[in-house]
N, C-alpha and C positions, 0 to 999 in steps of 0.2 A: 536742151535748146542750145544751138551754137552761140558762141560768144560774139558780141557785137564787135565790129572792127576796132573801135576805140579801146575796148577792154583787151582785145587780143594784142594790140600794140603795147598796151600798158604792161601786160604780163611778160612780153618779150623784153621790154626795156628793163623790168625788174630782174629778169634772169641775167641780162647782160651786166647789170650793176653787181649782182652777186658773183658772177663769174670773174669779173675784174677784181673784186675784193679778194677772191681766193687765188687767182692766177695772175699776179701783176705782170705787165708786159715788158718791164724794164729789163735790159740786159743784166743789170746788177743782181737780179733775182735768181740768176743761174745757180749760184751756190746754195740757195735754199730750196731749189726745185728738183735737183737731179735725183732725189730719192722718191719723187712722185712720178706718176704717169706723165709723159710716155717713156721716160728714161728708166725709172724703177731700178736705180743703181744696185741696191743691196739684194734684191730678190730676183731680178731677171736672169735667165740662163746665160752663161758665158761660154765662149768658145775660144779662149786664149790658149797659148801653147802649153801652159802649165795644166790647165783643165784637161786638155787632150792627153798629156802625159799621164796624169792621174788615172784617166780611164784605161789607158793601156796597162798601167801597173795593176789596176784592179782586175783586169781580165787575165792577168798572168802573162802578158805578152812581153813585158819588160821587167827586169830586175835591176835595182840600183845597188851597186857594190858599196860597202861601207869601209872607208879607209881609217886606220887607227889614228892618223894625225889630223886629217881634214874632214872626217865624217863622210857625208854624202856629196860634198862639194865637187870632187873630180867627176864622179859619175853623173851628177846633175848637169854640169857644164857640158859634158859630152852629149847627153841626151837632148839638151836644148840648143846645141850647136853654138855655144858661147865660147869665144876664143880666150885662152889663158892670157894671151898677149894684151888683152884689154884691161888687165889688172891696174887699178889705181888704189892708193892707200890714203885713208882719211883718219886723222888722229884726234879730231875734235869730237866731243861727246854730243853728237847731234843726230843720233839715231836711236832705235828702240833699245838696244843692249848697252846702254851707256856705262854700266858697271864693268863691261868687258873691254872697253876702249880707252886707250891712253896713248901718249906719244911713244911709249915703249911697246905697245901692242895695238897698232892701228887696225882699223877695220878695212878689209879688202873688198873691193867692189869690182864685179865683172859684168860685162854687158855685150849684147849684140843690138841689132836695130829694133828688137821687140822686148827683150828680157833683161832684167837687172837682178843680179844675185849678190847679196852681202854676206860675208863670212867673218866671224870674230874668233880669235884664239880662245879656246875653251868655251866657245859659245854654246848656249842652250839650244839654239836653232839657227837655221839658215833663214835669211830674210830675202824674199823674192817679190819683185814687182814686174808685172807683165802687161802689155797693151792688148786689150780685147778690141776687136774691130769696131764694136758698137758701144761698149761700156767704158772705154778709156782705161785708166790704170787700175789694175786689180792687184791686191796685195795678199801674199801668202806667207806662211812660215812652214818650215819642215824641221821637225825635232831631230836633234843630232844624237840620237841613240839608235842602235841597230834594231830594225823591225822586219818581220817577214814581208810585209807590204807597207812601205813608208806612206804616211798620210800627209797630204798638203792641207793645211788649215787656212781657210780664207778669213781675212780680217773683216770684222763687222762694223767698222766705223772708227776704231781707235786711230788708225793711221791717217784718217782724213783730217784730224785736228791740224796737222801740218801740211798734208798733201791734198787739200781741197780749199785753197784760200786764194787771195789775189796774187800770191806768189806763184800759183800754178794756173793762173788765168781763170780762177773760180770754178775749176772742174777737178775731179779726181785725177791727179797728175803727178808730175815729177819736178824736182828742183835741185839745183846745186847751190849750196850756200858757202859763202866765204866769210869767215869770222876771225876775230882776234881771239886767240886761244892761249890760256895760261899753261904753265908747265905740267899741269895735270890733265890737260886736254879740255878743261872747262871753258866754254865760250864766254867771252867777256862782252855780253850783249849791250852793255852800256856804252861801249866804244863804237858800236855800229855793226851792221851785218849787211852783206850784199847777196842778192840772188844774181847769179852770173850766167851769161850766155855769150854768143859771139859778138854782141854789141858792147860788152862790158870793157871799160878801160883795163889794160893789162895789169896795172898796179893794184886793181881791186880783186884780182882773181886768186883763188886757191888758198885763202887763209884757213888753216886747220887741215890742210892736205900736205902730203909729201909729193914732190915733183922731181922727176929726173928728165933731163934734156937740156939742150942748148937753145938759148933765145937772145943771144947778143946783148945789146945795150938795154933791152927792155927788162923791167923788174916786176915781180909778182910777190904776193904775201905768203907763198908756200914755204915749207921747211923751217918755220920759225914759231917760237912761242914768245909770249910777252907777259908783262904784268899789267896792272890796271892803269899805270901812268907812263911807263917808259915807251919810247918810240922804237919801232922796228928799224933795224938796219937791213934794208932789203937786199943789199949787196951780199950779205952772208948766205942767203938762201938761193942765190942766183946761179944758173948754169951748172948745176950739180949733175954729174953723170953716174954717181953712185950714192947710196944712202948709208954706206958703211959707217960713217962718222956720226950718224944720227940715230940709227936704229938697226937692230938685227933683222934681216929679211929672210933668214934661214927657215922660219916656220911657214913661209908663204910659197905659193906655186912658182913665182918668179921674183927676182930682186928689184923689179921696176915699178915705178908709178909714173908711167910715160906721159910726157907733156902733150903729145899728139892725141893720145887716148882721152886725156882730160878735155882737150879742145873739141873733139868730136862729141864727147859726152855732153858738153855744155850746149852745143847746137841742138842735138837731137832731143834733149829733155823738153825744151820749150817748143820745139816743132811738134812733138807728140801732143803737147798741151793745146797748141793751136788747132790741130786736127780734131781733137776731142771737143774743143769749144765750138768749132764750126758744126760738128755733128749734133751736139746737144742743143745748141741754140736753134738750129734749123728744125729739128724734130719738135722742139717746144713751140716754136713760132707756128709751124704748120698745124700742130695739134690744137692750139688755141684758135687759129683761123678757121679750121674745119668745124670746131665746136660752135663757133659763131655762125657759120654757114647754116647749120641746122636750126639755130634759134631764129635767124633772119630769113629762112627759107630761100637761101641762095643756092647756086650750083654747088654740089658737094666738094669739087676740087678747086673752087675759087680761092685765090690767095690774096688776102687783104693788103692794103698799102703798108700797114704797120708791120705785118709779117715780112713783106718784101724788103722793107728798110732794115729789119733785123738781120735778115739773111745777107743783104748787101754788105752790112757792116762786118760780119764775121768773114765774109768772102775777102774783103780788102785786107783784114788783119792776117788771114791765112796766106794770101798771095805775097804780102810784104815779108812775112816770115819765111815763106818758101824761097824767095829771091834774096834773102839775107840782107834786107835793107838796113842801113845804119850799122853795118858790121864795122867793128873797130879795126882800122888798118894796122897791119904788122909793120913795125919800124925796123925790125931785124929778122933775118931768116930763123926758122925754128926747125930743130931736128930732135927726134925722140931717141930713146936708148934701147928700145925693144924692136921686135918684128911687127909691132902693131900697124904702123903706117903701110908697110908692104902687104900684110895680110888683109887689112881693111880695103885697100884699093883693089886687090886681086878678087875680092868677093863681088865687085860691081858688074852689072850687066853692061856689055860694050856694044857700041854701034859698029857699022861696017868699016869705019876708019879707026877702030880700036879705042875710041874715047868713052869715058864713063863719068857719071856724076859723082862717083867716089874718088876720082883723081884728085889728089891733094896738090895745093900750091905751096903753102908754107913759106912763101917769100914776102908777099904783101897781104895775103888773105888766107883763109883756111882752105878753100877748095879752088881748084883750077876753073871750074865752071860753077859760079855761085847760084845754084839751084839745088834745093835739098834732095838728097838721095831718098828721103822718105816718101817721095811721090810714088815710089814703087811699093810702098808698104800696103799691107792688107787694110789697115785703118784708113789710108787715103783713098784707095780704090773703092772701099765700101762706104764712103761718104754718101749721105742721102742725095739722090739724083738732083734735087733742086739746087743744092749748094755746089755739088761737084761740077755740074754743067757751067755754073757761073765762074768757078775757079778756073776751069779749062779755057773758057772764053777770055777771061781777063789775062791769063797767062799768055795766050796766043796773041792777044792785042799788044801786050808789052814786048814780046819777043819779035813781033813783026814790025816794031817801031811805031805803032799807032799811038802809043802813050809815052810821051817824053817828060813825064812828071819828075820833079826833083828827087823823089824818093827812089827812083829807078835810074838815076844818073850814073850810078856805079856800073851799070851794064852798058858798055859801049856797043856799037853796031856789030862789031865782029863777034863779041862774046854772045850777044843775043842770037846771032845767026847760028853759032856753034851749038848753043843750048837747044834751040829749036830743032836743029838737025838730029841731035842726040835723042831728043824726046820722040820725034817722029819715027826714028829708026828702032827705038827700044820700048816705047810705052804704048800700049794698045789704045789708050784714051786720046792720044794725039794723032 
């Protein structure tokens, strides 16, 4: 016999209560939910650049040459189109192979807009992180011993201890840490630690890293070690164009740890995280809303008010990151020591007037046009339609001068016009 209306509504209400208990709607639940449906981080199929390379190796289409000094590093960088000029050197023991890292043997990090590769002298393996368009940062290792067909091993959660926290916007992601490091490379966490991006004060950047380049009167924490009590003399590590007095760079692919590469790296790590956060939050919000639609017999594609609010929040966060709101203004011009700046800018798509979002400023800010070049990335283009449409609408409103909020005051009318022209000429979504 059919249920009476009162009982039917009772069972629906009970189901809703149970659903809410299992699937909390707060944004802060993101870090606890990415392993569950609809994200299924650890088990969903991935289509990142490393996974694709692994398939080509398995089919015998690609062979990775093994180098006696660097192992698979040169061949891997070549196959993944990662420029050698992107090399940065970090001497703090803040990654997986801490027994291989010290101020005398820093870890080298290479990157492009999608892939990050870490190499240690005498390392057991290469450390690789890569952005999957749907699943965010995926972590792999590649053993540094010759093999007929090298195998990439995907991390099953160990890396997420550090790479899926509030420091990565609560999603599997990336971070650059600046620490006080002792003379053995051990981070002195009791003295403080900073997660850095383009908004960070210059004097908080690059503790535990080597830095080559000119930066005038500005000071940073790089190129120095300290004890538990002594104060750093930031002048000693400033404006170094060579690391010869600090460390031998002969074992590395280049002698540089370029300041411009470090600045670009800071921006793109947190921009990647913002894109992933927008992706995950939207998928989770819609999943919960559509589940409620079945329980309440609503239209299948109805989006609840709470889901809309969640999507609106991550839209605003992504747009603010995209336009580099609160970027720390440069007080002196910056110049690097390698070809990184030139090669980075040359890789940008250009409009009919020769302008690109990869054009660097380095006088008062990082980029000539403060709009992230990662809007061209597969991860951005592959955002769920519901959030991607809102991001595009908000970006257009801002660039057309319809939003003069304080957080966008750094974008004057001329810059907004230029950015919009570039996007309309080079980006299919605009």
